[in-house]
C-alpha positions in Angstrom: -22.5 65.9 24.0 -24.0 64.6 20.8 -25.5 61.1 20.8 -23.6 58.3 19.1 -25.2 56.5 16.1 -27.2 53.4 17.0 -24.4 51.2 15.8 -20.8 51.6 14.8 -19.3 48.9 12.6 -15.6 48.7 11.6 -16.2 50.9 8.6 -17.3 53.7 10.9 -13.9 53.4 12.6 -12.3 53.5 9.1 -14.3 56.7 8.4 -13.0 58.3 11.6 -9.5 57.3 10.5 -9.9 59.0 7.1 -11.6 62.1 8.5 -8.5 62.7 10.7 -6.0 61.9 7.9 -3.8 64.8 6.6 -0.6 65.1 4.7 1.1 67.9 6.5 4.2 70.0 5.5 4.1 68.5 2.0 7.2 69.0 -0.2 6.4 68.0 -3.8 8.8 67.5 -6.7 8.2 66.8 -10.4 11.2 64.6 -11.3 12.1 63.9 -14.9 15.1 61.7 -15.5 16.5 59.4 -18.2 17.8 55.9 -17.8 20.0 54.6 -16.3 19.2 56.3 -13.0 18.8 55.7 -9.3 16.7 58.1 -7.1 17.8 57.6 -3.5 15.5 58.6 -0.7 17.1 58.6 2.7 15.8 58.2 6.2 13.5 61.1 7.2 12.1 60.2 10.7 8.4 60.7 10.9 8.1 61.6 7.2 6.0 59.6 4.7 6.7 59.4 0.9 4.2 59.4 -1.9 5.2 58.6 -5.6 3.1 58.8 -8.7 4.5 57.6 -12.0 3.3 59.9 -14.8 5.6 58.2 -17.3 7.1 54.8 -16.5 8.0 52.2 -15.8 10.1 52.6 -12.7 11.2 50.2 -10.1 10.7 50.8 -6.4 13.2 49.2 -4.0 11.4 49.4 -0.6 13.3 49.8 2.7 13.3 46.0 3.2 14.8 45.4 -0.2 11.6 44.2 -1.9 11.4 45.4 -5.5 8.0 46.6 -7.0 7.5 47.5 -10.7 5.5 50.8 -11.1 4.1 51.3 -14.5 2.6 54.5 -15.9 -0.2 55.8 -13.6 1.0 53.7 -10.7 0.9 55.3 -7.2 2.5 54.2 -4.0 2.4 55.4 -0.4 5.3 54.7 2.1 3.6 55.7 5.3 6.8 55.5 7.4 9.1 56.7 4.6 12.5 55.0 5.2 15.5 54.6 2.9 14.3 53.5 -0.5 15.1 53.9 -4.2 13.4 54.5 -7.5 15.4 52.7 -10.3 15.3 52.5 -14.0 16.4 48.8 -13.7 16.1 46.6 -10.7 19.3 44.7 -11.5 22.5 45.5 -9.6 24.4 45.7 -12.9 23.1 49.3 -13.2 24.5 50.3 -9.9 27.5 51.8 -11.5 29.2 55.1 -12.2 27.1 56.0 -15.2 23.8 55.9 -13.2 22.4 59.4 -12.4 21.8 59.4 -8.7 19.7 62.0 -6.9 19.7 62.1 -3.1 16.9 62.9 -0.7 18.5 66.3 -0.2 17.8 67.0 -3.9 14.3 65.5 -3.8 13.1 66.8 -0.4 14.8 70.1 0.4 13.6 72.2 3.3 11.4 74.5 1.3 7.8 73.7 0.7 6.1 73.8 -2.7 6.7 72.1 -6.0 9.8 72.4 -8.1 11.2 70.6 -11.1 14.2 68.3 -11.0 15.4 67.2 -14.5 18.3 65.1 -15.7 17.4 64.1 -19.2 19.2 62.9 -22.3 16.6 61.1 -24.3 13.5 59.1 -23.4 12.7 60.0 -19.8 10.7 58.8 -16.8 8.5 61.3 -15.1 7.6 60.9 -11.4 5.6 63.2 -9.1 7.0 62.7 -5.6 5.9 64.0 -2.2 7.5 64.0 1.2 5.3 64.8 4.1 4.1 64.3 7.7 1.5 61.5 7.5 -0.9 62.6 10.1 -3.8 60.2 11.2 -4.9 62.4 14.0 -5.9 60.4 17.1 -5.2 57.1 15.2 -1.5 57.9 14.6 -0.5 54.7 16.3 -2.0 52.8 13.3 0.9 53.9 11.1 3.2 51.4 12.8 1.0 48.5 11.7 0.9 49.5 8.0 3.1 47.8 5.4 6.3 49.6 4.2 4.9 50.2 0.8 1.2 50.5 -0.1 0.6 50.3 -3.8 -2.6 51.2 -5.7 -2.5 47.7 -7.2 -5.9 46.0 -7.2 -7.5 49.1 -5.8 -8.3 50.1 -9.4 -10.5 47.0 -9.7 -12.6 47.8 -6.7 -12.4 51.6 -7.1 -12.6 52.4 -10.8 -13.1 56.1 -9.9 -9.4 56.2 -9.0 -8.6 56.0 -12.7 -10.0 59.5 -13.3 -7.9 60.8 -10.4 -4.7 59.2 -11.7 -5.4 60.4 -15.2 -5.8 63.9 -13.8 -2.5 63.6 -11.9 -0.8 62.4 -15.1 -2.2 65.4 -17.1 -1.1 67.8 -14.4 2.4 66.2 -14.2 2.9 66.1 -18.0 1.6 69.6 -18.7 2.2 71.8 -15.7 -0.1 74.8 -15.6 -0.8 77.6 -13.0 -1.9 75.9 -9.8 -0.7 72.5 -10.8 1.2 72.0 -7.5 -1.9 72.6 -5.4 -4.1 70.4 -7.6 -1.5 67.6 -7.5 -1.2 67.9 -3.7 -5.0 67.6 -3.3 -5.2 64.6 -5.7 -2.4 63.0 -3.7 -4.4 63.4 -0.5 -7.4 61.7 -2.1 -5.4 58.8 -3.6 -3.6 58.3 -0.3 -7.0 58.1 1.5 -8.1 55.5 -1.1 -4.9 53.5 -0.4 -5.4 53.5 3.4 -9.1 52.7 3.1 -8.3 49.8 0.8 -5.9 48.4 3.3 -8.4 48.7 6.1 -11.2 47.1 3.9 -8.9 44.2 3.1 -8.4 43.4 6.8 -5.2 45.4 7.4 -3.1 42.6 5.9 -1.2 40.6 8.5 -1.3 43.4 11.1 -2.2 42.4 14.6 -2.7 44.2 17.9 -4.5 47.6 17.7 -6.0 46.9 14.3 -7.9 43.9 15.6 -10.4 46.5 16.7 -11.1 47.2 13.0 -12.2 43.6 12.7 -14.2 43.5 15.9 -17.5 45.4 15.5 -18.2 45.5 19.3 -14.8 46.9 20.2 -14.9 49.1 17.2 -18.0 50.8 18.7 -15.9 51.7 21.7 -13.1 53.2 19.8 -15.4 55.2 17.5 -17.1 56.6 20.7 -13.7 57.6 22.2 -12.5 59.2 19.0 -15.7 61.1 18.4 -16.0 62.4 22.0 -12.4 62.5 23.5 -13.5 65.3 25.8 -16.3 63.3 27.5 -15.7 62.1 31.0 -15.8 58.4 30.1 -16.0 55.7 32.8 -15.1 52.0 32.3 -18.7 51.2 32.9 -19.9 53.5 30.1 -17.4 52.1 27.7 -18.4 48.6 28.6 -22.0 49.5 27.9 -20.9 50.6 24.4 -19.6 47.1 23.8 -22.6 45.6 25.6 -20.5 43.6 28.0 -19.5 43.5 31.6 -16.7 45.8 32.8 -14.3 43.0 33.4 -14.8 41.3 30.0 -14.6 44.7 28.3 -11.4 45.8 30.2 -9.7 42.4 29.5 -10.6 42.5 25.8 -9.5 46.1 25.4 -6.2 45.5 27.0 -5.5 42.4 24.9 -6.2 44.2 21.7 -4.7 47.7 22.3 -2.0 46.8 24.8 -3.3 49.4 27.3 -6.2 50.1 29.7 -9.2 52.0 28.3 -8.5 55.1 30.4 -4.8 55.1 29.5 -5.8 54.8 25.9 -8.1 57.8 26.3 -5.4 59.9 28.0 -2.9 59.2 25.3 -5.5 59.9 22.6 -6.2 63.2 24.2 -2.6 64.2 24.4 -2.0 63.2 20.7 -4.9 65.4 19.7 -3.7 68.2 22.0 -0.2 68.2 20.5 -1.6 68.4 17.0 -4.1 71.2 17.8 -1.3 73.2 19.6 1.3 72.8 16.9 -0.6 72.3 13.6 -3.7 74.4 14.3 -2.1 76.9 16.7 -5.1 76.7 19.1 -4.8 78.4 22.5 -3.9 76.1 25.3 -7.0 77.0 27.3 -9.2 76.1 24.4 -7.5 72.7 23.9 -7.8 71.9 27.6 -11.6 72.7 27.5 -12.2 70.7 24.4 -10.5 67.6 25.9 -12.7 67.8 29.1 -10.2 69.2 31.6 -11.7 71.4 34.3 -8.6 73.5 34.7 -5.5 74.5 32.7 -3.4 73.1 35.6 -5.0 69.7 35.4 -4.5 69.6 31.6 -0.9 70.8 31.9 -0.1 68.1 34.4 -1.6 65.3 32.2 0.2 66.7 29.1 3.6 66.8 30.7 3.1 63.3 32.2 2.4 61.8 28.7 4.5 64.0 26.4 7.3 64.8 28.7 7.1 68.6 28.6 4.5 71.3 29.3 2.1 72.3 26.5 3.6 75.7 26.2 6.9 74.2 25.1 5.3 73.0 21.9 4.8 76.6 20.5 6.9 77.1 17.5 7.5 73.4 17.0 6.5 71.5 13.8 3.9 68.8 13.9 5.4 65.4 14.7 8.0 66.6 17.2 6.1 65.1 20.1 5.8 61.6 18.7 8.3 60.1 21.2 5.9 60.6 24.1 6.5 58.9 27.4 4.3 56.0 28.3 2.0 56.7 31.3 -1.1 55.5 32.9 -4.3 57.4 32.8 
């Protein structure tokens, strides 16, 4: 196994987070619509939503009812999706029969790719919208701690390079050319990564629990080690040494922050990675078992079924994200 870096601060953990981040199964739409309108996005379990406003303004009513104004070049990521609306006017007076309403069925059909949806009769609003599986790899549990809506907002002040990316998105949205869908998808990946990193750098808002590790350099070193080498045969003593503490102090701190024992965390991390490698990357079961440190396919299969609730072979042909309701288990 490779050696760890001499030190691993919280920003190293954030780097691990972003390295594992992917937007999977993305369904993009270029939406041009004239006021008054309401764009309704329904519940899509396990699906995130990304919006970029190429020509605004537009108002986002988030799942909890909070309204955010999105001007031209604004971007927002809803990591857990949820029922929300994009509106020409935030006031209820426009919730009437003359409002053009498009449902999630129109905006996120089952086919992948990028298509145009246009309902225009004068000056129009242009939105680039993506519906996708928001995959953070081994750190998927962090999604639950994120706010409902993550806006670019003050990110532009700390990351002026984002302006060039948003400008590029605006140009691609306003003047579609060959390959625009792919370019917009990749730009959305990068902007989403900036949004997530900005949230981490700002202390993860009011989030508690697991994300306390991002604020704790010593515990962060342990999580970085686990995520970098999930197949290593870790012992509690080795992990305590990463934190430079006794086993009892380390185990108590780890349990208090993550809500589980270190070895249980390692097992669940391995099974999350296994599920993704089997479904998303289509890796052979034997290869996954070996990479995660299991000496036999039988041992891996038993651990996988105990955590996920079914054998690894049952995941073949299933889309990423179908294993998220895993059973809780001990390591």
